[in-house]
C-alpha positions in Angstrom: 60.6 65.8 -138.1 60.3 68.1 -141.1 57.8 70.2 -139.3 60.2 70.5 -136.4 63.0 71.6 -138.7 60.7 74.3 -140.3 59.8 75.4 -136.8 63.5 75.7 -135.9 64.2 77.7 -139.1 61.3 80.0 -138.3 62.7 80.6 -134.9 66.1 81.5 -136.5 64.5 84.5 -138.3 64.8 85.6 -141.9 68.5 86.1 -141.7 69.3 82.5 -140.4 70.8 83.7 -137.1 73.1 81.6 -134.8 70.1 80.8 -132.6 68.4 79.0 -135.4 71.5 77.0 -136.3 72.1 75.9 -132.7 68.5 74.7 -132.6 68.9 72.6 -135.7 72.1 71.0 -134.3 70.4 70.2 -131.0 67.6 68.4 -132.8 70.1 66.2 -134.7 71.9 65.0 -131.5 71.2 61.5 -130.0 69.4 61.4 -126.7 71.5 61.1 -123.6 70.5 58.9 -120.6 70.9 61.0 -117.4 70.8 59.3 -114.0 68.8 61.3 -111.5 70.9 62.8 -108.7 68.8 61.2 -106.0 70.5 57.8 -106.6 74.0 59.2 -106.1 72.8 61.0 -103.0 71.2 57.8 -101.6 74.4 55.8 -102.2 76.5 58.5 -100.4 74.1 58.5 -97.5 74.2 54.7 -97.2 78.0 54.8 -97.2 77.9 57.4 -94.4 75.4 55.3 -92.4 77.5 52.2 -92.8 79.4 51.3 -89.6 83.2 51.1 -89.8 83.1 47.4 -89.1 80.7 46.8 -92.0 82.8 48.8 -94.4 85.9 47.0 -93.3 84.2 43.6 -93.8 83.0 44.5 -97.3 86.4 45.8 -98.4 88.3 43.1 -96.5 91.2 45.6 -95.9 90.9 46.9 -92.4 89.3 45.8 -89.2 88.5 42.0 -89.0 89.7 41.5 -92.6 86.8 39.3 -93.6 84.8 39.0 -96.8 81.2 38.1 -96.9 78.6 37.5 -99.6 75.1 39.0 -99.8 72.5 36.3 -100.3 70.3 36.8 -103.4 66.5 36.4 -103.0 66.7 32.8 -104.4 69.7 31.7 -102.4 68.8 28.4 -100.7 72.0 27.8 -98.8 70.6 28.7 -95.4 67.6 26.5 -95.9 69.7 23.5 -97.0 72.2 24.0 -94.1 69.4 24.1 -91.5 67.6 21.1 -93.0 70.8 19.0 -92.9 71.7 20.0 -89.4 68.2 19.2 -88.0 68.4 15.6 -89.1 70.6 13.2 -87.2 71.0 11.0 -90.3 72.3 13.9 -92.3 74.4 15.2 -89.4 76.2 11.8 -89.2 76.5 11.6 -93.0 77.9 15.1 -93.5 79.6 15.5 -90.2 78.0 18.9 -89.6 76.1 20.5 -86.7 74.1 23.6 -86.4 74.8 26.2 -83.7 72.6 29.3 -83.3 73.1 32.4 -81.2 76.1 34.4 -80.2 77.0 32.6 -77.0 76.9 29.1 -78.4 79.0 30.1 -81.5 81.5 32.0 -79.4 82.0 29.1 -77.1 82.5 26.8 -80.1 85.1 29.0 -81.7 87.0 29.4 -78.4 87.0 25.7 -77.9 88.5 25.1 -81.3 85.4 23.9 -83.3 85.8 24.3 -87.0 83.2 26.6 -88.7 82.1 25.8 -92.2 79.6 28.6 -92.9 78.1 31.4 -91.0 74.8 33.2 -91.8 74.2 36.6 -90.2 71.7 39.4 -90.5 74.0 42.4 -90.0 77.6 43.3 -89.6 76.9 44.2 -86.0 76.2 40.6 -85.3 79.5 39.6 -87.1 81.4 42.0 -84.9 80.3 40.1 -81.8 82.4 37.1 -82.9 86.1 36.6 -82.8 87.5 37.4 -86.2 90.5 35.1 -86.4 88.7 31.7 -86.5 86.4 33.1 -89.3 89.0 33.9 -91.8 88.5 31.8 -94.9 85.0 30.7 -93.7 82.0 31.2 -96.0 80.2 34.2 -94.6 76.8 35.0 -95.9 74.7 38.0 -95.1 71.0 37.2 -95.2 67.8 38.9 -94.3 66.8 38.7 -90.7 63.4 37.5 -91.9 65.0 34.5 -93.5 66.8 33.7 -90.2 63.6 34.0 -88.3 61.9 31.6 -90.6 64.5 28.9 -90.1 65.4 29.6 -86.5 64.1 27.4 -83.6 64.6 30.2 -81.1 61.7 32.3 -79.8 63.8 35.4 -80.2 66.4 34.8 -82.9 69.7 36.7 -82.6 70.6 36.8 -86.3 73.4 34.3 -86.2 73.4 30.7 -87.5 76.6 28.7 -87.9 77.3 25.4 -89.5 80.3 23.6 -87.8 82.1 20.4 -88.3 81.1 17.9 -85.7 83.6 18.4 -82.8 86.2 15.7 -82.1 86.9 15.7 -78.3 90.5 14.8 -79.0 91.0 18.0 -81.0 89.1 20.4 -78.8 90.3 22.6 -76.0 88.3 22.2 -72.7 88.7 23.7 -69.3 90.8 21.6 -66.9 88.7 19.0 -65.0 88.1 19.9 -61.4 86.3 16.7 -60.4 87.8 13.2 -60.9 84.4 11.9 -62.0 83.3 10.5 -65.4 79.5 10.7 -65.9 77.9 7.8 -67.9 74.4 8.4 -69.3 72.5 5.2 -69.8 69.6 5.5 -72.3 68.8 9.1 -71.7 66.2 9.9 -74.4 64.8 13.2 -73.4 66.7 16.1 -75.1 66.0 18.6 -72.3 67.2 16.1 -69.6 70.4 15.3 -71.5 71.1 19.0 -72.1 70.6 19.8 -68.4 72.8 16.8 -67.5 75.6 18.1 -69.7 75.3 21.5 -68.2 75.6 20.1 -64.7 78.6 18.0 -65.7 80.3 21.0 -67.1 79.5 23.1 -64.0 80.8 20.5 -61.7 84.0 20.1 -63.7 83.7 16.4 -64.7 86.5 14.8 -66.7 84.1 13.6 -69.5 80.6 12.4 -70.3 80.0 9.1 -72.0 76.7 8.4 -73.8 75.7 4.9 -74.5 73.7 3.8 -77.5 70.1 4.6 -77.0 70.8 8.1 -75.7 69.5 11.1 -77.7 72.0 12.7 -80.1 73.9 15.4 -78.0 74.0 17.6 -81.2 70.3 17.7 -81.6 69.2 21.3 -81.5 67.0 20.9 -78.3 69.9 19.3 -76.5 72.2 22.2 -77.6 69.8 24.8 -76.3 69.4 23.1 -72.9 73.1 22.6 -72.6 73.8 26.3 -72.8 77.4 25.9 -74.1 78.2 22.8 -72.0 79.1 20.9 -75.2 82.2 22.9 -75.5 83.2 22.8 -71.8 83.3 19.1 -71.2 84.4 16.2 -73.5 81.4 14.2 -74.8 81.8 10.7 -76.3 78.6 9.4 -77.7 77.1 6.2 -79.3 79.2 3.8 -77.1 78.2 0.2 -76.7 78.9 -1.2 -73.2 81.8 -3.3 -74.4 83.7 -0.1 -75.3 82.8 1.9 -72.2 85.7 0.5 -70.0 88.2 1.6 -72.6 87.0 5.2 -72.2 87.4 5.1 -68.4 90.5 5.9 -66.3 92.5 3.0 -64.9 91.4 1.8 -61.5 88.1 3.6 -61.7 85.1 2.5 -59.6 81.7 2.6 -61.3 78.7 3.6 -59.1 75.1 3.9 -60.0 72.6 6.5 -58.9 69.6 5.0 -57.2 66.8 5.8 -54.7 66.4 2.5 -53.0 66.9 3.0 -49.3 70.0 0.9 -48.2 68.4 0.3 -44.8 65.4 -1.5 -46.3 65.9 -5.1 -47.1 63.7 -5.1 -50.2 63.8 -5.7 -53.9 61.4 -5.2 -56.7 59.8 -7.6 -59.1 61.7 -8.1 -62.4 60.6 -6.1 -65.4 60.5 -7.1 -69.1 64.0 -5.7 -69.8 65.8 -7.8 -67.2 66.9 -4.8 -65.1 65.5 -4.8 -61.6 63.8 -1.5 -60.8 65.4 -1.8 -57.4 68.6 -0.7 -59.1 67.1 1.8 -61.5 68.4 5.3 -61.6 67.0 8.1 -59.6 65.0 8.9 -62.7 62.4 6.2 -62.7 61.9 3.6 -59.9 58.1 3.5 -59.5 57.3 -0.1 -58.6 56.4 -0.8 -55.0 58.9 -2.8 -52.9 58.2 -6.1 -51.1 60.2 -7.9 -48.4 63.1 -10.0 -49.6 62.3 -13.7 -49.8 64.5 -15.7 -47.5 65.3 -18.2 -50.2 66.6 -15.5 -52.6 70.3 -15.7 -53.3 72.3 -12.9 -51.7 74.5 -12.0 -54.6 72.6 -12.7 -57.8 69.0 -12.7 -58.9 67.4 -14.7 -61.7 65.4 -12.6 -64.1 62.4 -14.2 -65.8 62.2 -14.0 -69.5 65.8 -13.0 -69.9 67.3 -16.3 -70.8 69.1 -16.8 -67.5 70.7 -13.4 -67.3 71.7 -12.5 -63.7 71.6 -9.0 -62.4 74.1 -8.4 -59.6 73.1 -7.1 -56.2 75.2 -4.0 -55.3 76.0 -2.6 -51.9 74.3 0.7 -51.2 75.2 3.9 -49.4 73.7 7.3 -49.1 74.9 9.8 -51.7 76.1 12.2 -49.0 78.4 9.6 -47.5 82.1 9.7 -48.6 82.6 8.1 -52.0 85.1 10.3 -53.8 88.4 8.8 -52.4 89.3 7.2 -55.7 88.4 8.1 -59.3 84.7 7.3 -59.8 82.3 6.9 -62.8 78.7 7.6 -62.1 75.9 6.0 -64.1 72.6 7.8 -64.4 69.8 5.8 -66.0 67.1 6.8 -68.4 63.6 8.2 -67.7 61.6 5.2 -68.8 63.5 2.0 -68.1 66.1 3.1 -65.6 69.5 1.4 -65.4 70.3 -1.4 -67.9 71.7 -4.7 -66.8 75.0 -3.8 -68.5 75.4 -0.8 -66.2 74.9 -3.0 -63.1 77.4 -5.6 -64.3 80.0 -3.0 -65.0 79.5 -1.5 -61.5 79.8 -4.9 -59.9 82.9 -5.8 -61.8 84.7 -2.6 -60.4 83.4 -3.0 -56.8 81.0 -0.1 -57.3 78.0 0.8 -55.2 74.5 2.3 -55.4 74.5 5.9 -54.4 71.1 6.4 -52.9 69.2 9.7 -53.0 66.3 9.0 -50.6 62.9 10.4 -51.4 59.7 10.6 -49.3 57.7 7.3 -49.6 54.9 7.6 -52.0 56.5 10.5 -53.9 57.7 9.9 -57.5 61.5 9.8 -57.9 63.7 12.5 -59.1 64.2 12.8 -62.8 67.6 11.8 -64.3 68.8 15.4 -64.7 68.1 16.4 -61.1 69.7 13.1 -59.8 72.9 13.7 -61.8 73.2 17.3 -60.5 72.6 16.1 -56.9 75.3 13.4 -57.0 77.9 15.4 -59.0 77.8 18.5 -56.8 77.8 16.4 -53.7 80.9 14.8 -55.0 82.4 18.2 -55.6 81.5 19.2 -52.1 83.2 16.1 -50.6 86.3 16.8 -52.7 86.6 20.4 -51.6 86.0 19.5 -48.0 88.8 16.9 -48.1 91.2 19.4 -49.7 90.5 22.0 -47.1 91.0 19.4 -44.4 94.4 18.5 -45.9 95.4 22.1 -46.1 94.5 22.7 -42.5 96.6 19.7 -41.4 99.6 21.0 -43.4 99.3 24.4 -41.7 99.0 22.8 -38.2 101.9 20.4 -38.8 104.2 22.0 -41.3 107.0 19.8 -42.8 110.3 20.9 -41.4 
């Protein structure tokens, strides 16, 4: 330091000029931290590149009026939310379901489902959603890479939402167009159940009832196969057969889907569950038929190994014959065991029938999702045909 001072005095000259004194003062000053101008330029450029929607979301003043958080590198909320939503045990305990993708989330918001948290990769994704239902909801912006890690989609869209499990009584669904309630009996395949729900929504069913033994309708694979049907038709799940009648309209007739030809006087051998495969759904009957023994009782049939349980014999008709005159509930059985004895007893107690979808002999039966679609849309065709006929009669014979 002394050497520097002597150097400064030497620069000042023999007379101690002003240049020398300024040099000494400069050496005595504390160093000043100067930010490079590049950072300011980068911040300004980023502000210019920011879309109006994103700027509004960050400020929470204009546009949607939403606030969101930016997840830090160690933020584990997305991982925790996805883990909970993928487990049925945790879904039931916490009452939460996971929805992924713009279409599914928009359908849920429009139907009145309550969002709890929304994870998105960019403000453009947030702009695709209705803003009003998201006010006050936890919104977290995460890296797209994080969403891709936890997503189950082949092509993630950058949107994952955690919703409260919907209550059908509090949701808003499209008006039913078909006076039919669909009952799923032990449907265990997620893809089949999702497709069944999609068909029920497309046909305009009143509601769908799922008995115990069916796969959870809020399982991610079922949601993907349903394509938004969960928010277009009421779904009541985990019902035991004792509570099914209380979820049906008064005076309803319960029919079962089947593939046993009503013209063939045949029955199948009993299976270990006590449900005759002759009355299984169009999803499974595989056992060969044999002629009916003459000594067999016409109305009931004893089942071996079931403690004397009787399975009623139902009248049969083809599915394309008229069956939609009164409110109807259709039972579609599972892929493995077909219809349960409880389904057959409920159908018999309401005067229901077997709606037969005939298949070529020797060919395996239709699966449960296809059988449900065939019966439901045939019912819709019959209903529209009857309405058109009534309209034509009113036009031919107007009331004076």
